[in-house]
DODORO-876264 format. One record per residue (C-alpha): residue in three letters; x negated, y, z. Coordinates in pm, 1 decimal. Example, Ala and Ser with C-alpha at 12.3 -4.5 7.8 and 13.67 -1.06 7.14 Angstrom:
2
code;east;north;up
ALA;-1230.0;-450.0;780.0;
SER;-1367.0;-106.0;714.0;
% end
This chain:
326
code;east;north;up
MET;-836.7;-3310.3;-2369.9;
ALA;-699.9;-3540.6;-2104.0;
PRO;-330.0;-3510.3;-2024.4;
ALA;-232.8;-3339.5;-1703.1;
ARG;-166.1;-3564.8;-1404.7;
VAL;136.6;-3538.1;-1180.6;
THR;214.7;-3718.4;-857.1;
VAL;537.5;-3892.0;-762.8;
GLY;592.5;-3633.1;-489.5;
GLN;564.6;-3344.8;-736.9;
LEU;805.0;-3519.4;-971.4;
ILE;1058.3;-3575.7;-693.1;
ASP;1039.0;-3213.6;-577.7;
ARG;1088.0;-3086.9;-931.1;
LEU;1374.6;-3318.8;-1027.4;
ARG;1552.1;-3380.0;-697.5;
GLY;1857.8;-3175.4;-792.6;
THR;1859.0;-3248.3;-1165.8;
LEU;1843.9;-3625.0;-1119.1;
GLN;2035.4;-3636.6;-788.2;
LEU;1752.6;-3824.6;-620.3;
GLU;1767.8;-3999.8;-283.3;
GLU;1446.5;-4139.8;-138.3;
ILE;1493.1;-4477.0;28.8;
GLU;1183.8;-4416.2;243.9;
PRO;1136.3;-4034.1;250.2;
GLY;775.1;-3930.2;196.3;
SER;655.5;-4277.5;100.7;
GLY;418.9;-4299.9;-196.6;
HIS;426.4;-3928.2;-277.3;
ASP;55.0;-3928.3;-357.6;
ARG;81.9;-4199.6;-624.2;
ALA;-22.1;-4073.3;-966.8;
VAL;209.0;-4086.6;-1267.7;
ALA;-34.0;-4159.8;-1549.3;
ASN;182.7;-4112.2;-1858.7;
ALA;514.8;-3985.3;-1988.0;
GLU;670.7;-4327.2;-2044.4;
VAL;958.9;-4461.8;-1837.4;
SER;1117.0;-4802.7;-1893.3;
SER;1292.2;-5100.8;-1735.1;
PRO;1092.6;-5407.9;-1630.0;
GLY;1275.5;-5636.9;-1871.8;
LEU;1138.1;-5990.9;-1887.1;
VAL;902.2;-5929.3;-1594.7;
LEU;1192.1;-6014.7;-1363.5;
ALA;1210.9;-6349.7;-1540.1;
GLY;839.8;-6412.1;-1488.5;
TYR;697.5;-6306.7;-1828.7;
VAL;432.6;-6042.2;-1758.0;
LYS;193.4;-6055.1;-2056.6;
ARG;334.5;-5741.6;-2223.9;
PHE;437.1;-5552.8;-1910.7;
SER;339.3;-5182.8;-1913.3;
ALA;285.5;-5151.8;-1540.1;
GLY;161.6;-4791.9;-1543.9;
ARG;504.1;-4656.3;-1633.8;
LEU;781.0;-4537.6;-1406.3;
GLN;1027.2;-4827.1;-1374.6;
VAL;1406.5;-4807.6;-1383.0;
LEU;1639.8;-5069.5;-1237.1;
GLY;1982.8;-5036.3;-1391.1;
GLU;2298.6;-5232.5;-1328.5;
THR;2175.1;-5529.3;-1533.4;
GLU;1849.7;-5562.3;-1336.9;
ILE;2013.4;-5516.1;-996.0;
THR;2288.7;-5766.3;-1078.3;
TYR;2029.7;-6018.1;-1191.1;
LEU;1820.0;-5975.9;-876.6;
THR;2129.0;-6009.0;-656.7;
SER;2226.6;-6334.2;-830.7;
LEU;1895.9;-6501.6;-744.9;
SER;1844.7;-6719.5;-442.6;
PRO;1655.4;-6550.0;-156.8;
GLU;1341.2;-6750.7;-230.0;
ASN;1343.8;-6680.9;-604.5;
ARG;1424.6;-6313.0;-547.9;
ARG;1132.7;-6276.7;-306.5;
ARG;899.3;-6442.6;-558.2;
VAL;1018.2;-6216.9;-842.9;
LEU;991.3;-5899.4;-635.3;
GLU;643.8;-5987.3;-508.9;
LEU;532.1;-6043.9;-868.9;
PHE;694.2;-5719.0;-984.4;
PHE;541.2;-5505.6;-709.8;
SER;198.3;-5664.3;-746.5;
PHE;143.5;-5435.0;-1045.6;
PRO;32.8;-5068.9;-1009.5;
ILE;379.3;-4919.6;-1055.7;
PRO;400.5;-4544.3;-978.4;
ALA;763.6;-4553.6;-860.5;
VAL;1092.5;-4737.1;-906.2;
PHE;1426.1;-4565.5;-973.4;
VAL;1759.5;-4736.5;-905.4;
THR;2046.4;-4586.4;-1105.9;
LYS;2423.1;-4556.3;-1046.8;
GLY;2374.4;-4532.6;-670.0;
GLN;2363.1;-4912.5;-642.5;
ARG;2292.7;-5103.0;-322.7;
LEU;1946.1;-5249.5;-313.1;
PRO;1911.7;-5628.5;-330.9;
VAL;1795.8;-5786.1;-7.4;
GLY;1416.8;-5774.5;15.0;
LEU;1354.4;-5503.1;-244.5;
LYS;1302.3;-5223.5;6.4;
GLU;1064.2;-5427.2;222.4;
THR;859.3;-5560.0;-70.3;
ALA;825.0;-5213.2;-219.5;
ALA;718.5;-5067.7;115.7;
ALA;453.8;-5337.9;157.7;
ALA;312.6;-5248.7;-184.0;
GLY;331.1;-4874.6;-112.1;
VAL;563.2;-4815.0;-409.8;
PRO;836.3;-4554.7;-350.9;
VAL;1193.1;-4650.9;-435.9;
ILE;1424.2;-4364.9;-535.4;
ARG;1796.4;-4394.3;-593.4;
THR;2001.1;-4175.9;-826.9;
LYS;2376.2;-4144.3;-875.9;
LEU;2330.7;-4096.0;-1250.8;
LYS;2413.6;-4367.8;-1499.4;
THR;2108.5;-4528.9;-1657.3;
ALA;2146.8;-4366.7;-2001.3;
GLU;2197.8;-4021.6;-1848.3;
PHE;1896.7;-4072.1;-1622.0;
TYR;1675.7;-4148.9;-1923.3;
ARG;1816.0;-3850.0;-2113.0;
ARG;1728.5;-3610.0;-1833.3;
ILE;1388.8;-3738.1;-1724.8;
LYS;1223.5;-3799.3;-2064.3;
PRO;1203.0;-3433.3;-2177.4;
VAL;1050.5;-3336.6;-1842.0;
LEU;785.2;-3606.9;-1863.2;
GLU;706.1;-3525.9;-2226.3;
MET;655.3;-3161.1;-2134.9;
GLU;444.5;-3249.9;-1831.4;
PHE;207.0;-3469.6;-2031.2;
ALA;201.6;-3273.8;-2357.2;
PRO;-148.7;-3181.6;-2484.3;
THR;-212.2;-2825.9;-2368.2;
VAL;-463.2;-2551.6;-2442.5;
SER;-499.0;-2191.2;-2323.5;
LEU;-535.7;-1935.0;-2602.5;
HIS;-663.4;-1578.8;-2578.2;
GLY;-414.1;-1354.4;-2753.6;
SER;-56.6;-1226.8;-2745.3;
LEU;264.2;-1401.9;-2846.9;
ALA;580.4;-1224.0;-2957.5;
ASP;918.5;-1321.8;-3096.5;
VAL;959.5;-1115.0;-3413.5;
PHE;1293.9;-1166.3;-3591.3;
GLY;1303.2;-1514.7;-3436.6;
VAL;955.2;-1606.1;-3559.1;
GLY;684.5;-1683.1;-3304.2;
VAL;388.3;-1465.0;-3406.5;
PHE;59.8;-1520.7;-3224.4;
PHE;-185.7;-1229.2;-3241.7;
SER;-553.5;-1315.6;-3212.6;
GLY;-870.8;-1113.4;-3237.5;
LYS;-1161.7;-997.5;-3030.2;
SER;-1106.1;-821.8;-2699.1;
GLY;-998.8;-458.3;-2735.3;
ILE;-889.7;-491.4;-3099.5;
GLY;-530.9;-386.8;-3016.9;
LYS;-331.0;-707.8;-2977.3;
SER;-142.2;-589.4;-2668.6;
GLU;-72.5;-245.3;-2817.9;
CYS;71.1;-408.4;-3129.8;
VAL;303.0;-632.6;-2927.4;
LEU;403.7;-337.6;-2707.2;
ASP;505.4;-143.7;-3018.0;
LEU;704.1;-446.7;-3137.1;
VAL;885.6;-464.0;-2802.5;
GLU;968.8;-94.4;-2830.2;
ARG;1121.2;-169.7;-3173.6;
GLY;1349.5;-436.6;-3025.6;
HIS;1140.9;-752.7;-3048.8;
ARG;1046.6;-973.6;-2754.0;
LEU;729.9;-1042.3;-2557.5;
VAL;649.9;-1402.2;-2468.8;
ALA;297.9;-1376.8;-2326.2;
ASP;7.8;-1135.2;-2327.8;
ASP;-365.3;-1203.2;-2300.1;
LEU;-327.3;-1570.8;-2200.0;
VAL;-92.5;-1798.5;-2393.0;
ILE;-54.2;-2151.6;-2256.9;
THR;20.8;-2365.4;-2561.1;
SER;152.0;-2721.3;-2553.3;
LYS;221.9;-2964.0;-2834.8;
ARG;568.4;-3116.1;-2868.3;
GLY;620.0;-3404.5;-3107.4;
ASN;390.4;-3409.1;-3410.5;
ASP;384.0;-3049.6;-3529.7;
VAL;552.8;-2815.0;-3281.5;
LEU;350.8;-2577.2;-3063.8;
ILE;525.7;-2404.3;-2773.2;
GLY;361.2;-2100.5;-2617.4;
ARG;435.1;-1949.4;-2277.9;
GLY;270.2;-1719.6;-2026.5;
HIS;103.8;-1809.9;-1699.5;
GLU;342.0;-1799.4;-1402.3;
MET;137.2;-1533.9;-1221.0;
GLN;111.8;-1289.1;-1510.2;
ARG;423.1;-1370.7;-1708.7;
HIS;575.0;-1067.6;-1881.9;
TYR;310.8;-831.1;-1748.6;
MET;98.2;-654.0;-2003.9;
GLU;-237.3;-481.7;-1971.1;
ILE;-278.1;-162.9;-2173.3;
ARG;-627.6;-17.1;-2164.2;
GLY;-623.5;322.6;-2001.3;
VAL;-275.7;266.1;-1856.0;
GLY;-314.6;-56.9;-1659.3;
LEU;-58.1;-328.4;-1592.3;
ILE;300.8;-265.9;-1696.5;
ASP;613.4;-469.9;-1622.3;
ILE;785.4;-519.1;-1958.5;
PRO;1133.7;-631.5;-1837.6;
ALA;1139.7;-353.9;-1575.6;
ILE;1071.6;-90.2;-1842.3;
PHE;1246.8;-227.8;-2150.5;
GLY;1506.9;-460.5;-1995.8;
ILE;1540.0;-834.5;-1963.7;
ARG;1621.6;-870.9;-2334.1;
ALA;1267.6;-759.7;-2419.3;
VAL;1114.9;-1086.6;-2299.6;
ARG;1159.0;-1460.7;-2333.2;
GLN;1010.3;-1751.3;-2138.5;
GLN;862.5;-1949.1;-2426.8;
LYS;857.1;-1959.6;-2805.4;
ARG;740.8;-2184.7;-3084.4;
ILE;421.6;-2055.1;-3247.2;
GLU;475.4;-2039.7;-3622.5;
VAL;232.1;-1781.4;-3762.6;
VAL;-113.5;-1669.5;-3649.4;
VAL;-204.7;-1306.7;-3721.7;
ASN;-575.4;-1241.0;-3678.4;
LEU;-662.9;-873.6;-3625.9;
GLU;-1005.7;-763.2;-3747.8;
GLU;-1183.2;-432.8;-3784.5;
TRP;-1190.2;-288.8;-4135.6;
ASP;-1486.8;-399.6;-4343.1;
GLN;-1508.8;-276.0;-4700.2;
HIS;-1715.6;-582.0;-4793.0;
ALA;-1468.6;-831.5;-4649.0;
VAL;-1269.2;-1044.0;-4890.3;
ALA;-895.8;-993.8;-4829.0;
ASP;-611.1;-1188.3;-4983.7;
ARG;-433.4;-956.4;-5228.5;
THR;-162.9;-1187.7;-5363.8;
GLY;-70.3;-1438.6;-5093.3;
LEU;-112.1;-1735.5;-5329.4;
ASP;-392.3;-1887.2;-5124.3;
VAL;-252.9;-1902.9;-4771.8;
ALA;-524.8;-1956.4;-4511.8;
THR;-454.7;-2191.0;-4222.0;
THR;-585.0;-2256.1;-3873.9;
THR;-552.0;-2563.1;-3653.9;
ILE;-436.8;-2565.6;-3291.3;
LEU;-402.3;-2901.1;-3114.0;
ASP;-419.1;-3074.6;-3455.2;
VAL;-123.4;-2869.1;-3581.1;
GLU;-187.9;-2663.6;-3895.0;
LEU;-45.6;-2310.4;-3894.0;
PRO;-54.2;-2031.2;-4153.8;
LYS;-315.6;-1769.9;-4063.9;
ILE;-300.1;-1412.8;-4191.5;
THR;-593.8;-1178.3;-4140.3;
VAL;-502.6;-810.4;-4110.1;
PHE;-783.4;-555.2;-4129.7;
LEU;-734.9;-248.8;-3912.3;
ASN;-820.4;100.7;-4027.0;
PRO;-692.1;447.1;-3929.3;
GLY;-332.1;509.5;-4033.9;
LYS;-234.5;146.6;-4092.8;
ASN;102.8;62.0;-3936.6;
ILE;27.4;-282.5;-3797.9;
THR;372.5;-309.9;-3636.7;
VAL;558.1;-284.7;-3967.2;
ILE;310.2;-526.8;-4123.2;
ALA;380.4;-775.7;-3840.8;
GLU;755.4;-745.2;-3907.6;
VAL;699.2;-805.3;-4279.2;
ILE;484.1;-1110.0;-4201.1;
ALA;765.9;-1255.3;-3989.8;
LEU;1030.9;-1183.4;-4253.5;
ASN;809.9;-1323.4;-4529.7;
HIS;765.7;-1640.6;-4322.7;
LEU;1144.1;-1673.4;-4295.1;
LEU;1172.6;-1632.9;-4673.0;
ARG;913.6;-1903.1;-4733.9;
TYR;1088.2;-2130.3;-4486.5;
SER;1409.2;-2088.0;-4685.7;
GLY;1227.3;-2169.3;-5012.4;
VAL;1152.6;-1818.6;-5143.9;
ASN;784.9;-1745.9;-5215.2;
ALA;733.4;-1395.5;-5350.5;
ALA;371.1;-1454.9;-5453.9;
GLU;453.4;-1770.9;-5647.0;
ALA;758.8;-1609.8;-5809.2;
PHE;550.9;-1312.6;-5924.9;
ASN;275.9;-1542.6;-6052.6;
GLU;526.6;-1750.3;-6251.7;
ARG;675.8;-1433.7;-6398.9;
LEU;329.9;-1308.6;-6495.3;
VAL;226.4;-1640.2;-6650.4;
GLY;554.3;-1652.3;-6844.1;
ARG;497.9;-1300.5;-6978.0;
LEU;142.5;-1386.1;-7084.6;
LYS;261.5;-1698.8;-7265.4;
THR;530.0;-1499.9;-7446.4;
ALA;280.2;-1230.0;-7546.1;
ALA;33.2;-1491.3;-7669.3;
ALA;301.1;-1660.7;-7881.1;
ASN;405.1;-1324.2;-8033.9;
ASN;43.0;-1241.0;-8118.5;
ILE;2.3;-1573.4;-8301.3;
ARG;321.2;-1513.8;-8503.3;
GLU;211.6;-1159.8;-8596.5;
TYR;-131.2;-1286.8;-8699.1;
LEU;19.4;-1554.3;-8924.2;
GLN;264.5;-1308.6;-9078.4;
GLU;-16.1;-1068.5;-9171.4;
ASP;-246.8;-1342.4;-9303.3;
HIS;-194.0;-1325.4;-9683.0;
GLU;-486.9;-1544.9;-9786.8;
% end
């Protein structure tokens, strides 16, 4: 899956207020593509060493870079800037509201590279822009199912269409839990093993109940019944009851599923008349919290059982030896 692409113009529109951006040439270079989530300073490129220059990144000129460029003679500065802007740079940010060195604006304009100034200090600029870029370029997949926040645990309900995923989440909301997304869950990977799920902007916090139609969850249950996004921690797969199906009876062998190369525990719940799936979902969430804190009920019971069997076996041997008079 290729990462999503974003243009410089889209990035400026999204971060104009957050990063206090001022375009030196408004509208210039808005169609340039930002190819990755990395942002860095040019470093030794300004001194002429370009062998390890990552030109596809957004570039930041802080106080050190601007001071260095200003200290150069006009001829050397022009040569350095022409070399710098000869690379396919998406955009250049100048921090701390600094004045541009003579020639920078003109050289950038000739290369079609937008120059944007920000009042933020360089470290603060990096701190604010990096999470946005990481989110924008995070690997993403759309999943069919429903996501709910149950006791703080992100539970993703999967299963074939019409199995009852939405009805289960609706019952959870009525019991005080929170809806994240229904039917379509847009899932992105953060870091190495974190999956964040959210709903599509057009259908966020609406739910389709067969026979009823679309319902507005926050309008009916209040704003506390929903949340914008949630980490997916457990997958609950709903299936129709099959007496021949093999179901886990102890919980010792936890099944897993993989989403975007992240392994998650997967629990299959078979549906039959009279089964309270809502309470089972709550227990699954609470059991996950227990396991996260180091308490595993299945393993504890198994250890207790094995210990009892060992004790009984030892007693049987002693009784056998006591009664053996030969």
